[in-house]
PyMOL commands that place a pseudoatom at each C-alpha (Angstrom):
pseudoatom trace, name=CA, resn=UNK, resi=1, chain=A, elem=C, hetatm=0, pos=[3.676, 32.491, 63.993]
pseudoatom trace, name=CA, resn=UNK, resi=2, chain=A, elem=C, hetatm=0, pos=[3.913, 30.054, 61.138]
pseudoatom trace, name=CA, resn=UNK, resi=3, chain=A, elem=C, hetatm=0, pos=[7.235, 28.331, 60.644]
pseudoatom trace, name=CA, resn=UNK, resi=4, chain=A, elem=C, hetatm=0, pos=[8.529, 28.313, 57.085]
pseudoatom trace, name=CA, resn=UNK, resi=5, chain=A, elem=C, hetatm=0, pos=[11.889, 26.666, 57.776]
pseudoatom trace, name=CA, resn=UNK, resi=6, chain=A, elem=C, hetatm=0, pos=[13.111, 23.832, 55.578]
pseudoatom trace, name=CA, resn=UNK, resi=7, chain=A, elem=C, hetatm=0, pos=[11.265, 20.994, 57.333]
pseudoatom trace, name=CA, resn=UNK, resi=8, chain=A, elem=C, hetatm=0, pos=[8.037, 22.967, 57.636]
pseudoatom trace, name=CA, resn=UNK, resi=9, chain=A, elem=C, hetatm=0, pos=[8.297, 24.151, 54.040]
pseudoatom trace, name=CA, resn=UNK, resi=10, chain=A, elem=C, hetatm=0, pos=[8.702, 20.566, 52.844]
pseudoatom trace, name=CA, resn=UNK, resi=11, chain=A, elem=C, hetatm=0, pos=[5.736, 19.419, 54.958]
pseudoatom trace, name=CA, resn=UNK, resi=12, chain=A, elem=C, hetatm=0, pos=[3.360, 22.151, 53.730]
pseudoatom trace, name=CA, resn=UNK, resi=13, chain=A, elem=C, hetatm=0, pos=[4.091, 25.227, 55.813]
pseudoatom trace, name=CA, resn=UNK, resi=14, chain=A, elem=C, hetatm=0, pos=[2.942, 27.561, 53.043]
pseudoatom trace, name=CA, resn=UNK, resi=15, chain=A, elem=C, hetatm=0, pos=[-0.365, 25.705, 52.775]
pseudoatom trace, name=CA, resn=UNK, resi=16, chain=A, elem=C, hetatm=0, pos=[-0.803, 26.103, 56.532]
pseudoatom trace, name=CA, resn=UNK, resi=17, chain=A, elem=C, hetatm=0, pos=[0.035, 29.806, 56.198]
pseudoatom trace, name=CA, resn=UNK, resi=18, chain=A, elem=C, hetatm=0, pos=[-2.674, 30.164, 53.547]
pseudoatom trace, name=CA, resn=UNK, resi=19, chain=A, elem=C, hetatm=0, pos=[-5.177, 28.553, 55.925]
pseudoatom trace, name=CA, resn=UNK, resi=20, chain=A, elem=C, hetatm=0, pos=[-4.283, 31.057, 58.673]
pseudoatom trace, name=CA, resn=UNK, resi=21, chain=A, elem=C, hetatm=0, pos=[-4.545, 33.953, 56.213]
pseudoatom trace, name=CA, resn=UNK, resi=22, chain=A, elem=C, hetatm=0, pos=[-8.035, 32.857, 55.142]
pseudoatom trace, name=CA, resn=UNK, resi=23, chain=A, elem=C, hetatm=0, pos=[-9.231, 32.142, 58.695]
pseudoatom trace, name=CA, resn=UNK, resi=24, chain=A, elem=C, hetatm=0, pos=[-7.929, 35.375, 60.206]
pseudoatom trace, name=CA, resn=UNK, resi=25, chain=A, elem=C, hetatm=0, pos=[-8.566, 37.514, 57.119]
pseudoatom trace, name=CA, resn=UNK, resi=26, chain=A, elem=C, hetatm=0, pos=[-5.107, 39.091, 57.239]
pseudoatom trace, name=CA, resn=UNK, resi=27, chain=A, elem=C, hetatm=0, pos=[-1.725, 38.811, 55.560]
pseudoatom trace, name=CA, resn=UNK, resi=28, chain=A, elem=C, hetatm=0, pos=[1.613, 38.139, 57.288]
pseudoatom trace, name=CA, resn=UNK, resi=29, chain=A, elem=C, hetatm=0, pos=[2.838, 41.073, 59.400]
pseudoatom trace, name=CA, resn=UNK, resi=30, chain=A, elem=C, hetatm=0, pos=[-0.734, 42.269, 59.928]
pseudoatom trace, name=CA, resn=UNK, resi=31, chain=A, elem=C, hetatm=0, pos=[-3.045, 42.277, 62.955]
pseudoatom trace, name=CA, resn=UNK, resi=32, chain=A, elem=C, hetatm=0, pos=[-6.732, 41.392, 63.035]
pseudoatom trace, name=CA, resn=UNK, resi=33, chain=A, elem=C, hetatm=0, pos=[-9.158, 44.305, 63.395]
pseudoatom trace, name=CA, resn=UNK, resi=34, chain=A, elem=C, hetatm=0, pos=[-9.970, 43.278, 66.979]
pseudoatom trace, name=CA, resn=UNK, resi=35, chain=A, elem=C, hetatm=0, pos=[-6.209, 43.268, 67.716]
pseudoatom trace, name=CA, resn=UNK, resi=36, chain=A, elem=C, hetatm=0, pos=[-6.518, 39.694, 68.994]
pseudoatom trace, name=CA, resn=UNK, resi=37, chain=A, elem=C, hetatm=0, pos=[-4.131, 38.044, 66.534]
pseudoatom trace, name=CA, resn=UNK, resi=38, chain=A, elem=C, hetatm=0, pos=[-0.980, 38.903, 64.605]
pseudoatom trace, name=CA, resn=UNK, resi=39, chain=A, elem=C, hetatm=0, pos=[0.151, 36.723, 61.741]
pseudoatom trace, name=CA, resn=UNK, resi=40, chain=A, elem=C, hetatm=0, pos=[3.888, 36.329, 61.351]
pseudoatom trace, name=CA, resn=UNK, resi=41, chain=A, elem=C, hetatm=0, pos=[6.228, 33.914, 59.646]
pseudoatom trace, name=CA, resn=UNK, resi=42, chain=A, elem=C, hetatm=0, pos=[9.507, 32.681, 61.090]
pseudoatom trace, name=CA, resn=UNK, resi=43, chain=A, elem=C, hetatm=0, pos=[12.485, 30.846, 59.622]
pseudoatom trace, name=CA, resn=UNK, resi=44, chain=A, elem=C, hetatm=0, pos=[12.519, 28.136, 62.284]
pseudoatom trace, name=CA, resn=UNK, resi=45, chain=A, elem=C, hetatm=0, pos=[11.053, 27.496, 65.720]
pseudoatom trace, name=CA, resn=UNK, resi=46, chain=A, elem=C, hetatm=0, pos=[13.272, 24.499, 66.439]
pseudoatom trace, name=CA, resn=UNK, resi=47, chain=A, elem=C, hetatm=0, pos=[10.545, 21.858, 66.403]
pseudoatom trace, name=CA, resn=UNK, resi=48, chain=A, elem=C, hetatm=0, pos=[11.395, 20.361, 63.017]
pseudoatom trace, name=CA, resn=UNK, resi=49, chain=A, elem=C, hetatm=0, pos=[10.243, 16.867, 63.964]
pseudoatom trace, name=CA, resn=UNK, resi=50, chain=A, elem=C, hetatm=0, pos=[6.717, 18.311, 64.440]
pseudoatom trace, name=CA, resn=UNK, resi=51, chain=A, elem=C, hetatm=0, pos=[6.594, 20.039, 61.029]
pseudoatom trace, name=CA, resn=UNK, resi=52, chain=A, elem=C, hetatm=0, pos=[4.656, 21.973, 59.954]
pseudoatom trace, name=CA, resn=UNK, resi=53, chain=A, elem=C, hetatm=0, pos=[4.607, 24.045, 63.141]
pseudoatom trace, name=CA, resn=UNK, resi=54, chain=A, elem=C, hetatm=0, pos=[2.501, 27.009, 64.211]
pseudoatom trace, name=CA, resn=UNK, resi=55, chain=A, elem=C, hetatm=0, pos=[3.086, 28.916, 67.465]
pseudoatom trace, name=CA, resn=UNK, resi=56, chain=A, elem=C, hetatm=0, pos=[0.003, 30.387, 69.159]
pseudoatom trace, name=CA, resn=UNK, resi=57, chain=A, elem=C, hetatm=0, pos=[0.431, 32.322, 72.394]
pseudoatom trace, name=CA, resn=UNK, resi=58, chain=A, elem=C, hetatm=0, pos=[4.018, 30.989, 72.733]
pseudoatom trace, name=CA, resn=UNK, resi=59, chain=A, elem=C, hetatm=0, pos=[2.797, 27.371, 72.532]
pseudoatom trace, name=CA, resn=UNK, resi=60, chain=A, elem=C, hetatm=0, pos=[4.065, 25.356, 69.562]
pseudoatom trace, name=CA, resn=UNK, resi=61, chain=A, elem=C, hetatm=0, pos=[1.456, 23.315, 67.744]
pseudoatom trace, name=CA, resn=UNK, resi=62, chain=A, elem=C, hetatm=0, pos=[2.824, 20.473, 65.637]
pseudoatom trace, name=CA, resn=UNK, resi=63, chain=A, elem=C, hetatm=0, pos=[1.677, 18.715, 62.493]
pseudoatom trace, name=CA, resn=UNK, resi=64, chain=A, elem=C, hetatm=0, pos=[-0.621, 21.650, 61.682]
pseudoatom trace, name=CA, resn=UNK, resi=65, chain=A, elem=C, hetatm=0, pos=[-2.571, 20.769, 58.579]
pseudoatom trace, name=CA, resn=UNK, resi=66, chain=A, elem=C, hetatm=0, pos=[-4.982, 23.393, 57.214]
pseudoatom trace, name=CA, resn=UNK, resi=67, chain=A, elem=C, hetatm=0, pos=[-7.906, 21.483, 58.719]
pseudoatom trace, name=CA, resn=UNK, resi=68, chain=A, elem=C, hetatm=0, pos=[-6.423, 21.943, 62.232]
pseudoatom trace, name=CA, resn=UNK, resi=69, chain=A, elem=C, hetatm=0, pos=[-6.411, 25.759, 62.128]
pseudoatom trace, name=CA, resn=UNK, resi=70, chain=A, elem=C, hetatm=0, pos=[-10.026, 26.112, 63.297]
pseudoatom trace, name=CA, resn=UNK, resi=71, chain=A, elem=C, hetatm=0, pos=[-9.447, 23.655, 66.134]
pseudoatom trace, name=CA, resn=UNK, resi=72, chain=A, elem=C, hetatm=0, pos=[-6.378, 25.557, 67.324]
pseudoatom trace, name=CA, resn=UNK, resi=73, chain=A, elem=C, hetatm=0, pos=[-8.354, 28.805, 67.362]
pseudoatom trace, name=CA, resn=UNK, resi=74, chain=A, elem=C, hetatm=0, pos=[-11.248, 27.151, 69.213]
pseudoatom trace, name=CA, resn=UNK, resi=75, chain=A, elem=C, hetatm=0, pos=[-8.857, 25.792, 71.865]
pseudoatom trace, name=CA, resn=UNK, resi=76, chain=A, elem=C, hetatm=0, pos=[-7.291, 29.228, 72.269]
pseudoatom trace, name=CA, resn=UNK, resi=77, chain=A, elem=C, hetatm=0, pos=[-10.712, 30.861, 72.694]
pseudoatom trace, name=CA, resn=UNK, resi=78, chain=A, elem=C, hetatm=0, pos=[-11.839, 28.263, 75.265]
pseudoatom trace, name=CA, resn=UNK, resi=79, chain=A, elem=C, hetatm=0, pos=[-8.641, 28.686, 77.251]
pseudoatom trace, name=CA, resn=UNK, resi=80, chain=A, elem=C, hetatm=0, pos=[-9.083, 32.462, 77.229]
pseudoatom trace, name=CA, resn=UNK, resi=81, chain=A, elem=C, hetatm=0, pos=[-12.689, 32.110, 78.454]
pseudoatom trace, name=CA, resn=UNK, resi=82, chain=A, elem=C, hetatm=0, pos=[-11.603, 29.790, 81.290]
pseudoatom trace, name=CA, resn=UNK, resi=83, chain=A, elem=C, hetatm=0, pos=[-8.928, 32.241, 82.415]
pseudoatom trace, name=CA, resn=UNK, resi=84, chain=A, elem=C, hetatm=0, pos=[-11.493, 35.034, 82.330]
pseudoatom trace, name=CA, resn=UNK, resi=85, chain=A, elem=C, hetatm=0, pos=[-13.891, 33.043, 84.532]
pseudoatom trace, name=CA, resn=UNK, resi=86, chain=A, elem=C, hetatm=0, pos=[-11.111, 32.209, 87.010]
pseudoatom trace, name=CA, resn=UNK, resi=87, chain=A, elem=C, hetatm=0, pos=[-10.158, 35.851, 87.398]
pseudoatom trace, name=CA, resn=UNK, resi=88, chain=A, elem=C, hetatm=0, pos=[-13.713, 36.930, 88.255]
for i in range(1, 88): cmd.bond("trace and resi %d" % i, "trace and resi %d" % (i + 1))
show_as sticks, trace
zoom trace
């Protein structure tokens, strides 16, 4: 989820949204072909001091500039791999 509330909007939330759209190859309210990610926008997540905010897997990520999108996805993938190894 990408926050587009007032604080996030003023700090570049729409630019961050564009970065997610390019990286995931989908538009808001769509799901990636592998069904791994949905892209949604929200009015506010209540973390205005951290604007612009993105929420991935119910974890808010603050100060998300477009250059941080790839790093957030890489962290998510590594965490998923670790959980998979632990469950084996």
